Backbone of each chain as nested JSON, in Angstrom:
{
  "chains": [
    {"id": "A", "residues": [
      {"number": 1, "name": "MET", "atoms": {"N": [100.905, 96.658, 121.636], "CA": [99.58, 97.031, 121.045], "C": [98.637, 95.898, 121.3]}},
      {"number": 2, "name": "GLY", "atoms": {"N": [98.972, 94.842, 121.716], "CA": [98.137, 93.622, 122.243], "C": [96.869, 93.423, 121.612]}},
      {"number": 3, "name": "THR", "atoms": {"N": [96.89, 93.021, 120.33], "CA": [95.633, 93.005, 119.437], "C": [95.899, 91.51, 118.598]}},
      {"number": 4, "name": "GLU", "atoms": {"N": [94.512, 91.041, 118.492], "CA": [94.199, 89.824, 118.049], "C": [94.046, 90.202, 116.751]}},
      {"number": 5, "name": "VAL", "atoms": {"N": [94.54, 89.259, 115.725], "CA": [94.192, 89.46, 114.285], "C": [93.197, 88.29, 114.046]}},
      {"number": 6, "name": "LEU", "atoms": {"N": [92.384, 88.458, 113.043], "CA": [91.338, 87.494, 112.591], "C": [91.427, 87.678, 111.245]}},
      {"number": 7, "name": "ALA", "atoms": {"N": [91.702, 86.411, 110.177], "CA": [91.466, 86.489, 109.064], "C": [90.361, 85.677, 108.423]}},
      {"number": 8, "name": "VAL", "atoms": {"N": [89.641, 86.318, 107.405], "CA": [88.456, 85.46, 106.95], "C": [88.22, 85.73, 105.505]}},
      {"number": 9, "name": "SER", "atoms": {"N": [88.016, 84.307, 104.976], "CA": [87.623, 84.374, 103.715], "C": [86.406, 83.197, 103.615]}},
      {"number": 10, "name": "VAL", "atoms": {"N": [85.837, 83.229, 102.352], "CA": [84.516, 82.212, 101.928], "C": [85.265, 80.438, 102.069]}},
      {"number": 11, "name": "ASP", "atoms": {"N": [86.525, 80.567, 101.822], "CA": [86.919, 79.156, 101.754], "C": [86.873, 78.22, 103.017]}},
      {"number": 12, "name": "SER", "atoms": {"N": [86.898, 76.931, 102.644], "CA": [86.733, 76.007, 103.783], "C": [88.165, 75.85, 104.714]}},
      {"number": 13, "name": "VAL", "atoms": {"N": [87.972, 75.32, 106.055], "CA": [89.092, 74.95, 106.834], "C": [90.086, 74.102, 106.171]}},
      {"number": 14, "name": "ASP", "atoms": {"N": [89.524, 73.137, 105.321], "CA": [90.335, 72.167, 104.651], "C": [91.399, 73.064, 103.539]}},
      {"number": 15, "name": "THR", "atoms": {"N": [90.711, 73.918, 102.839], "CA": [91.468, 74.596, 101.918], "C": [92.308, 75.934, 102.522]}},
      {"number": 16, "name": "HIS", "atoms": {"N": [91.989, 76.323, 103.814], "CA": [92.938, 77.096, 104.585], "C": [93.928, 76.116, 104.805]}},
      {"number": 17, "name": "LYS", "atoms": {"N": [93.782, 74.972, 105.209], "CA": [94.873, 73.965, 105.483], "C": [95.859, 73.672, 104.358]}},
      {"number": 18, "name": "GLY", "atoms": {"N": [95.099, 73.64, 103.229], "CA": [96.264, 73.425, 102.113], "C": [96.877, 74.586, 101.746]}},
      {"number": 19, "name": "TRP", "atoms": {"N": [96.166, 75.863, 101.868], "CA": [97.082, 77.087, 101.688], "C": [98.172, 77.189, 102.492]}},
      {"number": 20, "name": "GLN", "atoms": {"N": [97.845, 76.889, 103.857], "CA": [99.023, 76.955, 104.794], "C": [100.129, 76.245, 104.299]}},
      {"number": 21, "name": "GLU", "atoms": {"N": [99.636, 74.883, 104.116], "CA": [101.177, 73.941, 103.876], "C": [101.567, 74.175, 102.495]}},
      {"number": 22, "name": "LYS", "atoms": {"N": [100.848, 74.62, 101.652], "CA": [101.485, 74.806, 100.064], "C": [102.218, 76.144, 100.01]}},
      {"number": 23, "name": "GLU", "atoms": {"N": [101.718, 77.198, 100.379], "CA": [102.269, 78.468, 100.378], "C": [102.516, 79.397, 101.371]}},
      {"number": 24, "name": "LEU", "atoms": {"N": [101.733, 79.484, 102.462], "CA": [101.982, 80.302, 103.429], "C": [103.192, 79.77, 104.326]}},
      {"number": 25, "name": "SER", "atoms": {"N": [103.573, 78.679, 104.455], "CA": [104.579, 78.11, 105.26], "C": [105.709, 78.159, 104.661]}},
      {"number": 26, "name": "GLN", "atoms": {"N": [105.635, 78.904, 103.248], "CA": [106.882, 79.252, 102.487], "C": [107.33, 80.535, 102.789]}},
      {"number": 27, "name": "MET", "atoms": {"N": [106.468, 81.327, 103.201], "CA": [106.645, 82.848, 103.406], "C": [107.008, 82.921, 104.822]}},
      {"number": 28, "name": "VAL", "atoms": {"N": [106.13, 82.363, 105.759], "CA": [106.552, 82.744, 107.372], "C": [106.468, 81.203, 107.831]}},
      {"number": 29, "name": "ARG", "atoms": {"N": [107.608, 81.014, 108.652], "CA": [108.026, 79.852, 109.15], "C": [106.545, 79.497, 110.095]}},
      {"number": 30, "name": "GLY", "atoms": {"N": [106.049, 78.225, 109.874], "CA": [105.096, 77.826, 110.76], "C": [103.521, 78.25, 110.097]}},
      {"number": 31, "name": "GLY", "atoms": {"N": [103.609, 79.072, 109.128], "CA": [102.364, 79.643, 108.647], "C": [101.661, 80.762, 109.405]}},
      {"number": 32, "name": "ALA", "atoms": {"N": [100.624, 80.995, 109.042], "CA": [99.812, 82.054, 109.794], "C": [99.791, 82.038, 111.042]}},
      {"number": 33, "name": "LEU", "atoms": {"N": [100.105, 83.226, 111.873], "CA": [100.166, 83.134, 113.549], "C": [98.642, 83.329, 113.933]}},
      {"number": 34, "name": "PHE", "atoms": {"N": [97.808, 83.423, 113.123], "CA": [96.531, 84.075, 113.892], "C": [95.337, 82.884, 113.022]}},
      {"number": 35, "name": "PRO", "atoms": {"N": [94.032, 82.861, 113.748], "CA": [93.274, 82.057, 113.19], "C": [92.693, 82.53, 111.758]}},
      {"number": 36, "name": "MET", "atoms": {"N": [92.457, 81.621, 110.969], "CA": [91.934, 81.825, 109.604], "C": [90.267, 81.221, 109.793]}},
      {"number": 37, "name": "LEU", "atoms": {"N": [89.377, 82.09, 109.656], "CA": [87.933, 81.592, 109.811], "C": [87.558, 81.053, 108.55]}},
      {"number": 38, "name": "SER", "atoms": {"N": [86.438, 80.43, 108.46], "CA": [85.66, 79.893, 107.26], "C": [84.574, 80.571, 107.202]}},
      {"number": 39, "name": "ASP", "atoms": {"N": [84.373, 81.701, 106.291], "CA": [83.101, 82.286, 105.988], "C": [82.031, 81.613, 105.264]}},
      {"number": 40, "name": "SER", "atoms": {"N": [81.674, 80.398, 105.493], "CA": [80.797, 79.76, 104.696], "C": [79.561, 80.522, 104.09]}},
      {"number": 41, "name": "GLY", "atoms": {"N": [79.336, 80.934, 102.895], "CA": [78.204, 81.449, 102.042], "C": [78.618, 82.705, 102.404]}},
      {"number": 42, "name": "GLY", "atoms": {"N": [79.557, 83.27, 102.95], "CA": [79.844, 84.62, 103.173], "C": [78.992, 85.426, 104.247]}},
      {"number": 43, "name": "ARG", "atoms": {"N": [78.612, 84.624, 105.196], "CA": [77.723, 85.02, 106.022], "C": [78.192, 86.093, 106.959]}},
      {"number": 44, "name": "ILE", "atoms": {"N": [79.372, 86.095, 107.614], "CA": [80.067, 87.212, 108.043], "C": [80.306, 88.308, 107.556]}},
      {"number": 45, "name": "GLY", "atoms": {"N": [80.811, 88.19, 106.04], "CA": [81.138, 89.237, 105.323], "C": [80.08, 90.23, 104.964]}},
      {"number": 46, "name": "ALA", "atoms": {"N": [78.733, 89.424, 104.93], "CA": [77.507, 90.055, 104.809], "C": [77.114, 91.009, 105.919]}},
      {"number": 47, "name": "LEU", "atoms": {"N": [77.502, 90.602, 107.03], "CA": [77.09, 91.415, 108.135], "C": [78.148, 92.622, 108.416]}},
      {"number": 48, "name": "TYR", "atoms": {"N": [79.451, 92.593, 107.745], "CA": [80.085, 93.758, 107.752], "C": [80.167, 94.291, 106.396]}},
      {"number": 49, "name": "GLY", "atoms": {"N": [79.212, 94.118, 105.514], "CA": [79.184, 94.794, 104.068], "C": [80.276, 94.516, 103.075]}},
      {"number": 50, "name": "VAL", "atoms": {"N": [80.907, 93.319, 103.205], "CA": [81.875, 93.175, 102.356], "C": [81.695, 91.969, 101.473]}},
      {"number": 51, "name": "TYR", "atoms": {"N": [80.551, 91.491, 101.52], "CA": [80.452, 90.218, 100.664], "C": [79.907, 90.512, 99.385]}},
      {"number": 52, "name": "ASP", "atoms": {"N": [80.569, 89.832, 98.262], "CA": [80.066, 90.192, 97.108], "C": [79.533, 89.006, 96.552]}},
      {"number": 53, "name": "SER", "atoms": {"N": [78.139, 89.221, 96.398], "CA": [77.083, 87.815, 96.158], "C": [77.256, 87.511, 94.708]}},
      {"number": 54, "name": "ASP", "atoms": {"N": [77.633, 88.467, 93.74], "CA": [77.766, 88.052, 92.494], "C": [79.183, 87.244, 92.211]}},
      {"number": 55, "name": "LYS", "atoms": {"N": [80.206, 87.538, 93.021], "CA": [81.238, 86.623, 92.822], "C": [81.258, 85.46, 94.155]}},
      {"number": 56, "name": "GLY", "atoms": {"N": [80.529, 85.619, 94.843], "CA": [80.551, 84.68, 96.13], "C": [81.77, 84.734, 96.822]}},
      {"number": 57, "name": "LEU", "atoms": {"N": [82.397, 86.089, 96.952], "CA": [83.631, 86.39, 97.622], "C": [83.533, 87.45, 98.718]}},
      {"number": 58, "name": "ASP", "atoms": {"N": [84.497, 87.379, 99.682], "CA": [84.683, 88.432, 100.685], "C": [85.547, 89.414, 99.896]}},
      {"number": 59, "name": "GLN", "atoms": {"N": [85.207, 90.978, 100.072], "CA": [86.324, 91.781, 99.342], "C": [86.968, 92.066, 100.733]}},
      {"number": 60, "name": "ARG", "atoms": {"N": [88.233, 92.707, 99.959], "CA": [89.366, 93.199, 101.341], "C": [88.882, 94.243, 102.184]}},
      {"number": 61, "name": "GLY", "atoms": {"N": [88.234, 93.568, 103.172], "CA": [87.866, 94.561, 104.034], "C": [88.771, 94.491, 105.501]}},
      {"number": 62, "name": "ARG", "atoms": {"N": [88.863, 95.702, 105.93], "CA": [89.714, 95.413, 107.174], "C": [89.076, 96.472, 108.424]}},
      {"number": 63, "name": "PHE", "atoms": {"N": [88.785, 95.798, 109.783], "CA": [88.096, 96.539, 110.743], "C": [88.779, 96.499, 111.984]}},
      {"number": 64, "name": "LEU", "atoms": {"N": [89.162, 97.741, 112.588], "CA": [89.674, 97.815, 114.051], "C": [88.851, 97.982, 115.115]}},
      {"number": 65, "name": "ILE", "atoms": {"N": [88.338, 96.892, 115.781], "CA": [87.495, 96.698, 116.928], "C": [87.978, 96.878, 118.207]}},
      {"number": 66, "name": "ASP", "atoms": {"N": [87.599, 97.778, 119.077], "CA": [88.27, 98.127, 120.282], "C": [87.733, 97.016, 120.993]}},
      {"number": 67, "name": "PRO", "atoms": {"N": [88.25, 97.248, 122.61], "CA": [87.712, 96.249, 123.603], "C": [86.409, 96.27, 123.846]}},
      {"number": 68, "name": "MET", "atoms": {"N": [85.57, 97.682, 123.808], "CA": [84.206, 97.625, 124.046], "C": [83.473, 97.086, 122.994]}},
      {"number": 69, "name": "ARG", "atoms": {"N": [84.089, 96.608, 121.939], "CA": [83.216, 95.813, 120.668], "C": [83.121, 96.901, 119.636]}},
      {"number": 70, "name": "ILE", "atoms": {"N": [83.458, 98.215, 119.726], "CA": [83.006, 99.303, 118.942], "C": [83.888, 99.557, 117.776]}},
      {"number": 71, "name": "ILE", "atoms": {"N": [83.375, 99.563, 116.378], "CA": [84.291, 99.713, 115.177], "C": [85.113, 100.933, 115.366]}},
      {"number": 72, "name": "GLN", "atoms": {"N": [86.338, 101.004, 115.138], "CA": [87.058, 102.398, 115.222], "C": [87.555, 102.795, 114.024]}},
      {"number": 73, "name": "SER", "atoms": {"N": [87.812, 101.81, 113.078], "CA": [88.205, 101.938, 111.567], "C": [87.697, 101.172, 110.658]}},
      {"number": 74, "name": "MET", "atoms": {"N": [87.595, 101.401, 109.34], "CA": [87.58, 100.213, 108.455], "C": [87.642, 101.049, 107.128]}},
      {"number": 75, "name": "GLU", "atoms": {"N": [88.102, 99.766, 106.333], "CA": [88.776, 100.016, 105.006], "C": [88.343, 98.788, 103.985]}},
      {"number": 76, "name": "ILE", "atoms": {"N": [88.082, 99.326, 102.731], "CA": [87.784, 98.302, 101.941], "C": [88.616, 98.478, 100.591]}},
      {"number": 77, "name": "VAL", "atoms": {"N": [89.564, 97.613, 99.938], "CA": [90.333, 97.672, 98.917], "C": [89.833, 97.005, 97.842]}},
      {"number": 78, "name": "ALA", "atoms": {"N": [89.867, 97.545, 96.349], "CA": [89.356, 96.729, 95.403], "C": [90.178, 95.167, 95.323]}},
      {"number": 79, "name": "ASP", "atoms": {"N": [89.74, 94.361, 94.989], "CA": [90.438, 92.765, 95.09], "C": [91.996, 92.784, 94.496]}},
      {"number": 80, "name": "PRO", "atoms": {"N": [92.051, 93.621, 93.372], "CA": [93.343, 93.35, 92.871], "C": [94.631, 93.957, 93.406]}},
      {"number": 81, "name": "VAL", "atoms": {"N": [94.31, 94.837, 94.458], "CA": [95.35, 95.734, 95.115], "C": [95.556, 95.395, 96.769]}},
      {"number": 82, "name": "GLY", "atoms": {"N": [96.658, 94.773, 97.182], "CA": [97.247, 94.222, 98.254], "C": [97.286, 95.666, 99.394]}},
      {"number": 83, "name": "ARG", "atoms": {"N": [97.087, 95.175, 100.742], "CA": [96.935, 96.527, 101.833], "C": [98.426, 97.023, 102.148]}},
      {"number": 84, "name": "ASP", "atoms": {"N": [98.222, 98.233, 102.888], "CA": [99.251, 98.527, 103.469], "C": [99.057, 98.301, 105.164]}},
      {"number": 85, "name": "ILE", "atoms": {"N": [100.026, 97.376, 105.493], "CA": [100.031, 96.956, 106.848], "C": [100.3, 98.1, 107.835]}},
      {"number": 86, "name": "SER", "atoms": {"N": [101.233, 98.941, 107.461], "CA": [101.989, 99.937, 108.195], "C": [100.813, 101.164, 108.705]}},
      {"number": 87, "name": "GLU", "atoms": {"N": [99.831, 101.364, 107.542], "CA": [98.871, 102.215, 107.899], "C": [97.786, 101.658, 108.959]}},
      {"number": 88, "name": "ALA", "atoms": {"N": [97.428, 100.686, 108.717], "CA": [96.681, 99.682, 109.776], "C": [97.021, 99.931, 111.16]}},
      {"number": 89, "name": "LEU", "atoms": {"N": [98.418, 99.571, 111.102], "CA": [99.146, 99.612, 112.653], "C": [99.31, 100.894, 113.213]}},
      {"number": 90, "name": "ARG", "atoms": {"N": [99.417, 102.138, 112.408], "CA": [99.57, 103.453, 112.694], "C": [98.064, 103.861, 113.29]}},
      {"number": 91, "name": "GLN", "atoms": {"N": [97.267, 103.568, 112.618], "CA": [95.795, 103.795, 112.954], "C": [95.489, 103.131, 114.414]}},
      {"number": 92, "name": "LEU", "atoms": {"N": [95.941, 102.107, 114.595], "CA": [95.627, 101.208, 115.775], "C": [96.542, 101.985, 116.982]}},
      {"number": 93, "name": "ARG", "atoms": {"N": [97.751, 102.466, 116.734], "CA": [98.628, 103.079, 117.483], "C": [97.873, 104.371, 118.059]}},
      {"number": 94, "name": "ALA", "atoms": {"N": [97.466, 105.191, 116.811], "CA": [96.504, 106.493, 117.262], "C": [95.515, 106.136, 118.127]}},
      {"number": 95, "name": "LEU", "atoms": {"N": [94.495, 105.163, 117.76], "CA": [93.31, 104.689, 118.405], "C": [93.512, 104.286, 119.962]}},
      {"number": 96, "name": "GLN", "atoms": {"N": [94.516, 103.664, 120.041], "CA": [94.978, 103.261, 121.64], "C": [95.691, 104.359, 122.329]}},
      {"number": 97, "name": "HIS", "atoms": {"N": [96.341, 105.41, 121.538], "CA": [96.81, 106.524, 122.381], "C": [95.66, 107.362, 122.517]}},
      {"number": 98, "name": "GLN", "atoms": {"N": [94.792, 107.53, 121.812], "CA": [93.475, 108.339, 122.205], "C": [92.733, 107.88, 123.205]}},
      {"number": 99, "name": "GLN", "atoms": {"N": [92.604, 106.44, 123.247], "CA": [91.964, 106.033, 124.377], "C": [92.604, 106.161, 125.708]}},
      {"number": 100, "name": "ALA", "atoms": {"N": [93.939, 106.083, 125.537], "CA": [94.69, 106.173, 126.866], "C": [94.84, 107.59, 127.487]}},
      {"number": 101, "name": "THR", "atoms": {"N": [94.921, 108.46, 126.44], "CA": [95.079, 109.834, 126.893], "C": [94.029, 111.02, 126.635]}},
      {"number": 102, "name": "GLY", "atoms": {"N": [92.877, 110.497, 125.855], "CA": [92.034, 111.353, 125.264], "C": [92.61, 112.718, 124.348]}},
      {"number": 103, "name": "ASP", "atoms": {"N": [93.862, 112.394, 124.231], "CA": [94.555, 113.298, 122.846], "C": [93.643, 112.973, 121.578]}},
      {"number": 104, "name": "TYR", "atoms": {"N": [93.868, 113.911, 120.776], "CA": [93.525, 113.88, 119.25], "C": [94.685, 113.774, 118.469]}},
      {"number": 105, "name": "MET", "atoms": {"N": [94.849, 112.951, 117.587], "CA": [96.102, 112.851, 116.776], "C": [95.948, 113.587, 115.228]}},
      {"number": 106, "name": "PRO", "atoms": {"N": [96.518, 114.536, 115.062], "CA": [96.161, 115.244, 113.693], "C": [96.889, 114.59, 112.575]}},
      {"number": 107, "name": "CYS", "atoms": {"N": [96.619, 114.856, 111.259], "CA": [96.859, 114.252, 110.191], "C": [98.337, 114.124, 110.24]}},
      {"number": 108, "name": "GLY", "atoms": {"N": [98.686, 112.797, 109.812], "CA": [100.046, 112.269, 109.659], "C": [100.642, 111.952, 110.99]}},
      {"number": 109, "name": "TRP", "atoms": {"N": [99.73, 111.849, 112.116], "CA": [100.518, 111.529, 113.403], "C": [100.972, 110.084, 113.514]}},
      {"number": 110, "name": "GLU", "atoms": {"N": [102.1, 109.932, 113.743], "CA": [102.621, 108.621, 114.541], "C": [103.448, 108.962, 115.563]}},
      {"number": 111, "name": "PRO", "atoms": {"N": [103.776, 107.865, 116.293], "CA": [104.413, 108.074, 117.721], "C": [105.638, 109.095, 117.798]}},
      {"number": 112, "name": "GLY", "atoms": {"N": [105.747, 109.9, 118.624], "CA": [106.915, 110.877, 118.796], "C": [106.094, 112.159, 118.104]}},
      {"number": 113, "name": "LYS", "atoms": {"N": [105.114, 112.16, 117.505], "CA": [104.743, 113.479, 116.788], "C": [103.729, 114.193, 117.834]}},
      {"number": 114, "name": "PRO", "atoms": {"N": [103.674, 115.458, 117.685], "CA": [102.635, 116.39, 118.495], "C": [101.378, 115.778, 118.57]}},
      {"number": 115, "name": "THR", "atoms": {"N": [100.606, 115.817, 119.763], "CA": [99.18, 115.277, 119.615], "C": [98.475, 116.63, 120.044]}},
      {"number": 116, "name": "LEU", "atoms": {"N": [96.939, 116.844, 120.131], "CA": [96.438, 117.991, 120.268], "C": [95.495, 117.447, 121.416]}},
      {"number": 117, "name": "SER", "atoms": {"N": [95.125, 118.496, 122.363], "CA": [94.027, 118.254, 123.484], "C": [92.672, 118.286, 122.57]}},
      {"number": 118, "name": "LYS", "atoms": {"N": [91.738, 117.79, 123.38], "CA": [90.567, 117.905, 122.582], "C": [89.98, 119.416, 122.178]}},
      {"number": 119, "name": "GLU", "atoms": {"N": [90.047, 120.05, 123.281], "CA": [89.932, 121.73, 123.288], "C": [90.894, 122.244, 122.007]}},
      {"number": 120, "name": "GLN", "atoms": {"N": [92.142, 122.095, 121.91], "CA": [93.096, 122.483, 120.902], "C": [92.446, 121.948, 119.486]}},
      {"number": 121, "name": "SER", "atoms": {"N": [91.95, 120.888, 119.404], "CA": [91.383, 120.21, 118.354], "C": [90.245, 121.175, 117.656]}},
      {"number": 122, "name": "GLN", "atoms": {"N": [89.529, 121.677, 118.505], "CA": [88.517, 122.569, 118.014], "C": [88.717, 123.895, 118.111]}},
      {"number": 123, "name": "SER", "atoms": {"N": [89.566, 124.597, 118.49], "CA": [89.946, 125.826, 119.036], "C": [90.144, 126.905, 117.766]}},
      {"number": 124, "name": "GLY", "atoms": {"N": [90.705, 126.576, 116.649], "CA": [91.171, 127.271, 115.663], "C": [92.451, 127.551, 115.691]}},
      {"number": 125, "name": "ASP", "atoms": {"N": [93.206, 127.1, 116.84], "CA": [94.566, 127.203, 116.989], "C": [95.383, 126.158, 116.623]}},
      {"number": 126, "name": "ILE", "atoms": {"N": [95.01, 125.299, 115.863], "CA": [95.602, 123.986, 115.55], "C": [96.921, 124.122, 114.932]}},
      {"number": 127, "name": "TRP", "atoms": {"N": [96.858, 125.581, 113.92], "CA": [98.241, 125.938, 113.161], "C": [99.465, 126.354, 114.055]}},
      {"number": 128, "name": "LYS", "atoms": {"N": [99.067, 126.544, 115.487], "CA": [100.329, 126.807, 116.429], "C": [100.935, 125.603, 116.631]}},
      {"number": 129, "name": "GLU", "atoms": {"N": [100.441, 124.323, 116.844], "CA": [101.029, 123.229, 116.894], "C": [101.361, 122.245, 115.762]}},
      {"number": 130, "name": "TRP", "atoms": {"N": [100.543, 122.286, 114.795], "CA": [100.551, 121.311, 113.815], "C": [101.39, 122.003, 112.36]}},
      {"number": 131, "name": "LYS", "atoms": {"N": [102.433, 121.643, 111.967], "CA": [102.874, 121.949, 110.765], "C": [102.796, 121.181, 109.64]}},
      {"number": 132, "name": "THR", "atoms": {"N": [102.842, 121.675, 108.486], "CA": [102.667, 120.735, 107.269], "C": [103.433, 119.618, 107.25]}},
      {"number": 133, "name": "ARG", "atoms": {"N": [104.801, 119.879, 107.658], "CA": [105.801, 118.844, 107.833], "C": [105.402, 117.603, 108.425]}},
      {"number": 134, "name": "HIS", "atoms": {"N": [104.282, 117.907, 109.444], "CA": [103.855, 116.719, 110.436], "C": [102.856, 115.835, 109.721]}},
      {"number": 135, "name": "ALA", "atoms": {"N": [102.476, 116.23, 108.578], "CA": [101.717, 115.415, 107.67], "C": [102.45, 114.199, 106.923]}},
      {"number": 136, "name": "PHE", "atoms": {"N": [103.815, 114.361, 106.902], "CA": [104.341, 113.426, 106.188], "C": [105.689, 112.436, 106.834]}}
    ]},
    {"id": "B", "residues": [
      {"number": 1, "name": "MET", "atoms": {"N": [75.624, 99.417, 103.461], "CA": [76.519, 99.179, 104.456], "C": [75.988, 98.783, 105.749]}},
      {"number": 2, "name": "SER", "atoms": {"N": [76.173, 97.622, 106.174], "CA": [75.505, 97.472, 107.501], "C": [76.369, 97.668, 108.851]}},
      {"number": 3, "name": "VAL", "atoms": {"N": [77.574, 98.234, 108.526], "CA": [78.516, 98.682, 109.929], "C": [78.816, 99.993, 109.709]}},
      {"number": 4, "name": "LYS", "atoms": {"N": [79.087, 100.509, 110.837], "CA": [79.409, 102.108, 111.055], "C": [80.58, 102.223, 111.952]}},
      {"number": 5, "name": "VAL", "atoms": {"N": [81.58, 102.885, 111.665], "CA": [82.47, 103.544, 112.621], "C": [81.755, 103.99, 113.816]}},
      {"number": 6, "name": "GLY", "atoms": {"N": [82.081, 103.798, 114.907], "CA": [81.326, 104.242, 115.967], "C": [80.275, 103.295, 116.696]}},
      {"number": 7, "name": "LYS", "atoms": {"N": [79.93, 102.222, 115.857], "CA": [78.699, 101.427, 116.238], "C": [79.406, 100.021, 116.702]}},
      {"number": 8, "name": "LYS", "atoms": {"N": [78.607, 99.43, 117.356], "CA": [79.215, 97.799, 117.597], "C": [79.407, 97.002, 116.646]}},
      {"number": 9, "name": "ALA", "atoms": {"N": [80.585, 96.308, 116.655], "CA": [80.631, 95.051, 115.476], "C": [79.84, 94.138, 115.731]}},
      {"number": 10, "name": "PRO", "atoms": {"N": [79.432, 93.488, 114.635], "CA": [78.335, 92.355, 114.461], "C": [79.173, 91.418, 114.959]}},
      {"number": 11, "name": "GLU", "atoms": {"N": [78.263, 90.422, 115.893], "CA": [79.065, 89.242, 116.57], "C": [78.979, 88.089, 115.543]}},
      {"number": 12, "name": "PHE", "atoms": {"N": [79.705, 87.223, 115.637], "CA": [79.885, 85.941, 114.517], "C": [80.641, 84.669, 115.394]}},
      {"number": 13, "name": "THR", "atoms": {"N": [80.302, 83.56, 114.677], "CA": [80.985, 82.739, 115.191], "C": [81.268, 81.51, 113.776]}},
      {"number": 14, "name": "ALA", "atoms": {"N": [82.509, 80.775, 113.887], "CA": [82.992, 80.273, 112.739], "C": [83.777, 79.231, 113.034]}},
      {"number": 15, "name": "ASP", "atoms": {"N": [83.95, 78.063, 111.945], "CA": [85.02, 77.268, 112.073], "C": [86.389, 77.779, 111.683]}},
      {"number": 16, "name": "ALA", "atoms": {"N": [87.557, 77.812, 112.364], "CA": [88.641, 78.248, 112.012], "C": [89.949, 77.41, 111.987]}},
      {"number": 17, "name": "LEU", "atoms": {"N": [90.876, 77.695, 111.103], "CA": [91.856, 76.934, 111.366], "C": [92.872, 77.662, 112.198]}},
      {"number": 18, "name": "ASP", "atoms": {"N": [93.488, 77.152, 113.307], "CA": [94.361, 77.987, 114.24], "C": [95.487, 77.123, 114.718]}},
      {"number": 19, "name": "GLN", "atoms": {"N": [96.772, 77.401, 114.278], "CA": [97.67, 76.921, 114.882], "C": [97.559, 74.937, 114.317]}},
      {"number": 20, "name": "GLY", "atoms": {"N": [97.081, 74.937, 113.189], "CA": [96.99, 73.723, 112.564], "C": [95.839, 72.948, 113.054]}},
      {"number": 21, "name": "GLN", "atoms": {"N": [95.068, 73.348, 113.953], "CA": [93.831, 72.579, 114.606], "C": [92.667, 73.611, 114.225]}},
      {"number": 22, "name": "THR", "atoms": {"N": [91.651, 72.666, 113.926], "CA": [90.131, 73.293, 113.634], "C": [89.399, 73.703, 115.07]}},
      {"number": 23, "name": "ARG", "atoms": {"N": [89.133, 74.858, 115.121], "CA": [88.13, 75.14, 116.414], "C": [87.185, 76.358, 115.909]}},
      {"number": 24, "name": "LYS", "atoms": {"N": [86.397, 76.341, 116.664], "CA": [85.287, 77.588, 116.732], "C": [85.996, 78.806, 117.245]}},
      {"number": 25, "name": "VAL", "atoms": {"N": [85.768, 79.799, 116.397], "CA": [86.168, 81.23, 116.864], "C": [85.128, 82.05, 116.756]}},
      {"number": 26, "name": "SER", "atoms": {"N": [84.915, 82.978, 117.953], "CA": [83.828, 83.984, 118.05], "C": [84.449, 85.335, 118.145]}},
      {"number": 27, "name": "LEU", "atoms": {"N": [83.65, 86.218, 117.989], "CA": [84.268, 87.769, 118.33], "C": [84.23, 87.743, 119.794]}},
      {"number": 28, "name": "ALA", "atoms": {"N": [82.983, 87.144, 120.256], "CA": [82.959, 87.439, 121.576], "C": [84.262, 86.915, 122.749]}},
      {"number": 29, "name": "ASP", "atoms": {"N": [84.727, 85.96, 121.811], "CA": [86.084, 85.19, 122.675], "C": [87.065, 86.535, 122.877]}},
      {"number": 30, "name": "TYR", "atoms": {"N": [86.935, 87.573, 122.4], "CA": [88.257, 88.725, 122.334], "C": [87.693, 89.726, 122.985]}},
      {"number": 31, "name": "ARG", "atoms": {"N": [86.63, 89.623, 123.943], "CA": [86.11, 90.905, 124.63], "C": [87.235, 91.329, 125.563]}},
      {"number": 32, "name": "GLY", "atoms": {"N": [87.476, 92.741, 125.621], "CA": [88.315, 93.281, 126.524], "C": [89.663, 93.283, 125.629]}},
      {"number": 33, "name": "ARG", "atoms": {"N": [89.668, 92.952, 124.275], "CA": [91.003, 93.377, 123.584], "C": [90.83, 93.85, 122.353]}},
      {"number": 34, "name": "TRP", "atoms": {"N": [91.73, 94.546, 121.691], "CA": [91.526, 95.079, 120.383], "C": [91.477, 93.893, 119.463]}},
      {"number": 35, "name": "VAL", "atoms": {"N": [90.843, 94.032, 118.488], "CA": [90.68, 92.705, 117.24], "C": [90.909, 93.561, 115.661]}},
      {"number": 36, "name": "MET", "atoms": {"N": [91.828, 93.23, 115.105], "CA": [91.967, 93.441, 113.89], "C": [91.478, 92.417, 112.814]}},
      {"number": 37, "name": "LEU", "atoms": {"N": [90.264, 92.758, 112.407], "CA": [89.508, 91.762, 111.428], "C": [89.689, 92.145, 110.213]}},
      {"number": 38, "name": "PHE", "atoms": {"N": [90.035, 91.146, 109.206], "CA": [90.271, 91.227, 108.179], "C": [90.008, 90.266, 107.005]}},
      {"number": 39, "name": "PHE", "atoms": {"N": [89.21, 90.586, 106.104], "CA": [88.742, 89.767, 104.941], "C": [89.444, 89.81, 103.664]}},
      {"number": 40, "name": "TYR", "atoms": {"N": [89.634, 88.646, 103.111], "CA": [90.201, 88.615, 101.568], "C": [89.434, 87.614, 100.804]}},
      {"number": 41, "name": "PRO", "atoms": {"N": [89.583, 88.052, 99.539], "CA": [88.81, 87.136, 98.669], "C": [88.815, 85.424, 98.615]}},
      {"number": 42, "name": "ALA", "atoms": {"N": [90.172, 85.115, 98.532], "CA": [90.275, 83.856, 98.39], "C": [91.729, 83.116, 98.717]}},
      {"number": 43, "name": "ASP", "atoms": {"N": [91.863, 82.12, 99.356], "CA": [92.973, 81.335, 99.652], "C": [93.785, 81.574, 98.178]}},
      {"number": 44, "name": "PHE", "atoms": {"N": [95.073, 81.476, 98.235], "CA": [96.04, 81.062, 96.944], "C": [95.853, 82.589, 96.168]}},
      {"number": 45, "name": "SER", "atoms": {"N": [95.413, 83.696, 96.964], "CA": [95.475, 85.046, 96.4], "C": [96.444, 85.893, 97.464]}},
      {"number": 46, "name": "THR", "atoms": {"N": [96.75, 87.071, 97.049], "CA": [97.529, 88.034, 97.846], "C": [96.472, 88.273, 98.961]}},
      {"number": 47, "name": "VAL", "atoms": {"N": [97.049, 88.835, 100.13], "CA": [96.07, 89.397, 101.465], "C": [95.958, 90.93, 101.505]}}
    ]}
  ]
}
């Protein structure tokens, strides 16, 4: 999948360091494996539409950005709810497969399930390929 | 909303903690690579 992960919050680098040492290193040996950015004043969050200026915090936004720097997917979840990493990875696999093959990935697609050609996806014949069971 | 699917991701540079070291990280550093960029409210919360 060859994908870089970048984590962003308004916390300072020193606070990131404290969290790494106190908590993250208890969960993952060596702590976070990706850079943790300090978004001072929510500057980056504001660019991406996730900065909540009332709370002074970045919301739980997630963006998949392709090699040409185009945003291909985005999601924002309310603060109290954690995310589903497997769905983000599924979308990433589907997007990478799309860029490699030009195919379209119908609802519920994951590797091994049928894809559609661009023509099929617009033909009215999707029902010939895609069955309801493929959604789950 | 200042960003849209299908449009260019806004460029940024920030101080970052990476493998125990502090360094500058820019989106431009990752040109030619897929990037999963995620925001979260605060350290010492869930992600």
